[in-house]
N, C-alpha and C positions, 0 to 999 in steps of 0.2 A: 541245470538251474543253480545259480550261486545262492549261498545263504544270505539272508538279509543282514546288512551291516549294523553292528551294535556300536554306537559312538562311545559308549563307556569303555570299550576295550582300547580305544584310542586316547583315553584320558578325559573324556568329556564328563562333566558332573551331571548326573541324571536325577538326583534327589535334592529337594530344596526345603524340607521341613525345618522351620526355624531360621531360614536364610533368605536373603533378598533374591527374588527371581526377576526375570525379564519383565513380567507383568507388573510386579510390585514397583520396580524402578520407574516404569512409564505410567503407572496409574491406570492401567488398561481396564480394570474393573469399572472405574468411574467413566472413562472415555467411551467404552463400548456399551455402556448402559445408558448413555445420554441421548440415545435416539428414541424418542417417544412420539410416534405418529398420533395425530388426533383423528384420523380417519382410517378406514380399511383399504384405502387406495394403494395399489402396489407402488406407484411412482412417488409417493410422499417420502419414502425412505431415501430415494435418490436426492430429492430436494433438500432434506434435512442434512444428510451427510455432505453434500456439496457445500452448503453454507457453513457447516461446522468446521470442515477442513480449511475453508477460506479464512475463517476467523483465526485458526491456528497459524496459518502462514502469515497473516497480518500481524499476529502477535510477535512472530520472529522478525518481521520487517521493522516493526516499531522498536524492537530491541536493538537492531542494527542502526536504525536512523537516529535514535537518541544518542548512541555512542558516536556516530558520525558528527553530529553537531558539536559535541564536547571536544572531539579531537581537532576539528577545524578551528575552534576557539583557542586551542593550545598550539596552533601552527604545526600540528603533527599530521601531515597529509598521507604518509605512506599507508597507515592502517585504514584510512578512509577509502583508498582505492579498492582495497580488498572487500571492505564492507559494502561499498556502492555496487560492486560487481555482484556480491551475494544478493543484495536486494533486487537487482535487475533479474537475477535467475529465479528469485521467488516470484516475481511478476510473470516470468515465463511459465512457471508452474501454474499460476492462477489463470493465465491465458489458456493453457491446455485444458484446464478443468471445465471451461465453458463448453468444450467439445463434448464432454460427457453429458452435461446438462441438456445440450441441444438434441440428445437422443429422445427427449421427452416431447411429445406432440401436444398441440393445443387441446385436443380431446382428453388426453391423459391429465393435463394440468387442471382442467376444470373439475376433475373428479375429487380434488381435495382443496381447491383454492379457497372455498368458503371457510374451511377450517383454520386458515391463517389469520382470520380476523383483521385487525388493523396492523399486524406486524409487517415490517417492511425493512428492506436493506437501508433505507434512509435513516433508520434508527441504530445502525451499526456505529458504536462509538469509536471502535478501532479504525474504521475507515475514515471517520471524521478526524481522528487524531493524526492519521497519515496525511490527510489534506492540510491540516494546520501546520504540521511540522515541516512540510515542504513549501509552505507559503500561501496556499489558497485559503486565506482567512475570510470568514464571514460570521459575524456575531449572531446573526439570525439562526445559524445552525446549532446554537446551544439549546434552543427551545425543545427539540425532540427528546432531550435528555434531562429535562427539569424534574422528572419523576424519580430520578436516581441522583440525589445530591452529590454523592462521592464522584460519580462519573462526570457530572456537570462541572464540578470543581476542577477535576483533572483537565477537562477540555478548555475551561476558562483560563487555566494556567498556561496551556499551550498557545491559546489565542493571543495572550499578552506577552509571550516570550518571542525571542528572535527565532526565525525559521532557519533551516539549513542555508538557504540562499542569502538571508540577511547576514549570517556568519561568514559566508563566502565574501560578501562585499566588504565586511570589516577586515577580512584577510587581505583583500586586494589593496586596501588603504594602508595596511601595515607593511605590505611589500612595496610601497612607494608609488602606487598608482593614484591618480587624482580622482577621488570620488566625491560628488557633491555632499556637503555636510548634512543636508536634510535627508539624505539617503542613509546616513550612518546613525542618525538620531531621530528616527521617525516614530510614529505610533505603530507599534508592531502588530496591533490587532486589525489594522486596515489592509485591504487587498493591495498587493504590490503592483506598482505601475512602472512601466519601462522608463529608463532614464538615459539621457545622452552620454553622461560622463561614464556610466557603467558600460555602455556599448563601446565607447572609445577605448576603455581599458581592455575589454576583450579583443578589440581590433588589434591593439598593440601586441597582445599575447599571441593571437593567431598569426600575426604577421612575422613573428620571430619565435617559433616553437622551441628551437634549440636553446635560446636565451631565457625562456620562461617555461621550461619543461614541466615542472611540477604543476603549475597553474594550468598549463595547456592540457595535461592529463586529467586534472580535476574537472576542467570544462567538458571534456569528452565523456567522462564518467557521469556527469550530471545530465548530459544530453542522452546518454544511453539509458539512464533511469527514466527520463521523461518519455523517451521513445516507447519503452515497454509499458509505461503507465498509460500512455495514449491508446496503445493497442488494447489494454485491459478495458478501458472505458468503451472503446469501439466494439469490442467483443460482447460487452455487457449489453449495449444497445441492440446489437444484432440478435443476440440470444433472446432478449425480452420480446422484440418484435416478432421473432420466429415462433415463440411459444404463446404469446397472448395478444399479438397485434397492437392496436392503439388503444386498448382498454386503459382505464385509470389504474394506477398502482394500488396495491392493498393499503398503503399508507396514505392514500388520498392525492398523491402527485399525479401529474398528467401522463405518467408512465414513460413511453418512448420519447415523447416530446420533451419531457424534463431531462431525460438522460442525454438527448441530443444537444441540449444547451451546455451540458458539461464538456462536450467535445471541443468547445471553443476556448476552454480555459488553457492558458499558457503559463507554466510555472516559472520558467527561466527565460523571459522574452528576449533579452539582449543576446543570449547565446544562439538563438535562432535568427535574429535580425542581422547579426554580424556576418552571417554567411552570404548575404546579399552584397555587402559592402567590400568583401575581400577581393 
């Protein structure tokens, strides 16, 4: 039987009095003490950690997406490709997380559901921020955040700013493509509507990838993002139906019926429509 390996003999630091440790750097004391179940149900722990980790991944996604919008506005597309890929991989992580939550049965969920009160994913301001920054604008969705003025102010700012796709259309115009003026100077707080001039611009780009390679690659990165985002929404619907059927959501929504409506949302419509015309 070999002796247990002592990492200190290989140069590893083993004492951290007065020095920053792994836990200090990551703030693990705060993170790992943030799980405070309100019932004695075994599965409430899963439910809390699932949603806390989702919020952490969304925080990273917002960090990347905010930078993407800035870089597109500066005509600096190469960093955007890396960041869009990263966001798609974040969504892949979030999709995999639904598989863990789906190990909870309806019977197990009912053991702590009442403890949730009126709390609901509808109130996630980070999810709302992601929706706004990619262009799914809806002023009515500011209301669930009125009780936290700083959050509502942040979301209102995003609502009235250009989305990533709005910046992409500005980019297409700068690159010489004819985009209708009312698409370049519209009310950014309103839901985006498909436009013929935008579809024609993408048709030209897809018809000549070699001559428009950067824009062609940008288009595919955006499609990749929306593809993963749609899967996330779909997995959300499936998970909720599997765990609670068609009951109303804790926040008062119609539950599965509400989530199914979200499946019809298209973020970058012309990028999907152009595939039929090519």
